[in-house]
C-alpha positions as a printed NumPy array, in Angstrom:
array([[102.971,  91.937,  89.968],
       [103.437,  88.212,  90.472],
       [103.737,  88.942,  94.195],
       [100.052,  89.881,  94.238],
       [ 98.873,  86.543,  92.824],
       [ 97.373,  83.87 ,  95.031],
       [ 99.398,  80.605,  95.117],
       [ 96.894,  78.828,  92.859],
       [ 97.023,  81.682,  90.334],
       [100.819,  81.595,  90.36 ],
       [100.857,  77.835,  89.804],
       [ 98.371,  78.219,  86.933],
       [100.54 ,  80.941,  85.363],
       [103.97 ,  79.309,  85.737],
       [105.143,  75.732,  85.999],
       [108.245,  73.899,  87.218],
       [110.954,  73.938,  86.205],
       [111.327,  77.675,  85.656],
       [113.557,  78.881,  82.804],
       [117.176,  79.34 ,  83.901],
       [118.441,  82.563,  82.353],
       [121.39 ,  82.839,  84.769],
       [122.779,  80.861,  87.69 ],
       [120.879,  83.281,  89.973],
       [117.457,  82.609,  88.39 ],
       [114.777,  81.001,  90.542],
       [114.877,  77.254,  89.943],
       [111.321,  76.374,  90.929],
       [108.007,  77.785,  92.102],
       [108.899,  77.229,  95.757],
       [111.99 ,  79.461,  95.505],
       [110.051,  82.041,  93.51 ],
       [107.203,  81.973,  96.046],
       [109.661,  82.676,  98.887],
       [110.998,  85.681,  96.973],
       [107.48 ,  86.894,  96.188],
       [106.61 ,  86.828,  99.905],
       [109.637,  89.057, 100.584],
       [108.569,  91.394,  97.782],
       [105.155,  91.77 ,  99.436],
       [106.85 ,  92.776, 102.694],
       [109.357,  95.154, 101.042],
       [106.873,  96.731,  98.676],
       [109.193,  96.503,  95.676],
       [110.752,  93.812,  93.525],
       [114.447,  93.301,  92.874],
       [115.987,  91.342,  90.022],
       [119.523,  90.625,  91.218],
       [121.193,  89.174,  88.119],
       [118.284,  86.744,  87.647],
       [117.681,  87.752,  84.017],
       [121.185,  88.819,  82.949],
       [124.633,  88.788,  84.546],
       [125.74 ,  92.068,  86.17 ],
       [122.284,  93.622,  85.663],
       [119.891,  94.537,  88.466],
       [116.36 ,  95.907,  88.305],
       [114.076,  97.49 ,  90.864],
       [110.31 ,  97.604,  90.292],
       [107.164,  98.878,  91.973],
       [103.565,  98.042,  91.099],
       [101.224, 100.827,  90.013],
       [ 97.84 , 100.174,  91.57 ],
       [ 94.355, 101.091,  90.458],
       [ 92.406, 103.324,  92.861],
       [ 90.889, 100.064,  94.209],
       [ 94.351,  98.744,  95.089],
       [ 94.731,  96.177,  92.309],
       [ 97.982,  96.112,  90.326],
       [ 97.54 ,  97.861,  86.972],
       [101.121,  97.765,  85.713],
       [104.616,  98.255,  87.081],
       [107.478, 100.687,  86.657],
       [111.119,  99.749,  86.949],
       [114.667, 100.872,  86.531],
       [117.639,  98.827,  85.361],
       [121.337,  99.352,  85.909],
       [124.652,  97.557,  86.143],
       [125.121,  95.849,  89.501],
       [128.411,  97.556,  90.295],
       [126.712, 100.983,  90.119],
       [124.016, 100.138,  92.686],
       [125.05 , 101.351,  96.128],
       [122.76 , 100.984,  99.158],
       [122.142, 104.745,  99.061],
       [121.25 , 104.712,  95.365],
       [118.953, 101.699,  95.888],
       [117.112, 103.575,  98.629],
       [116.716, 106.688,  96.444],
       [115.576, 104.716,  93.399],
       [112.971, 102.765,  95.374],
       [111.698, 106.013,  96.908],
       [111.478, 107.632,  93.456],
       [109.76 , 104.598,  91.907],
       [107.285, 104.499,  94.794],
       [106.515, 108.208,  94.403],
       [105.962, 107.871,  90.656],
       [103.78 , 104.79 ,  91.168],
       [101.661, 106.685,  93.711],
       [101.262, 109.578,  91.272],
       [100.306, 107.273,  88.388],
       [ 97.794, 105.427,  90.573],
       [ 95.625, 108.537,  90.921]])
């Protein structure tokens, strides 16, 4: 949902330095902003060991009928279980559920 914020809104919400939960956590707003731009293009967010070692999460925003983010749904699993095929299926399933919930 952060990916939908304007830069000024993001800066008002978070400040440098960002908390370092793992060595893969974003270090500053610039790095986070780069990732958020990629999330906008992909249509889903990925936490690749940024919150906890060996844990990955995939998330999709659930929009209101007007297209504004209402909430998000996600799934979490151990990194070694996430294959490219499983990632693709999970993102497709999350996207389908988000579309259903948006109605």
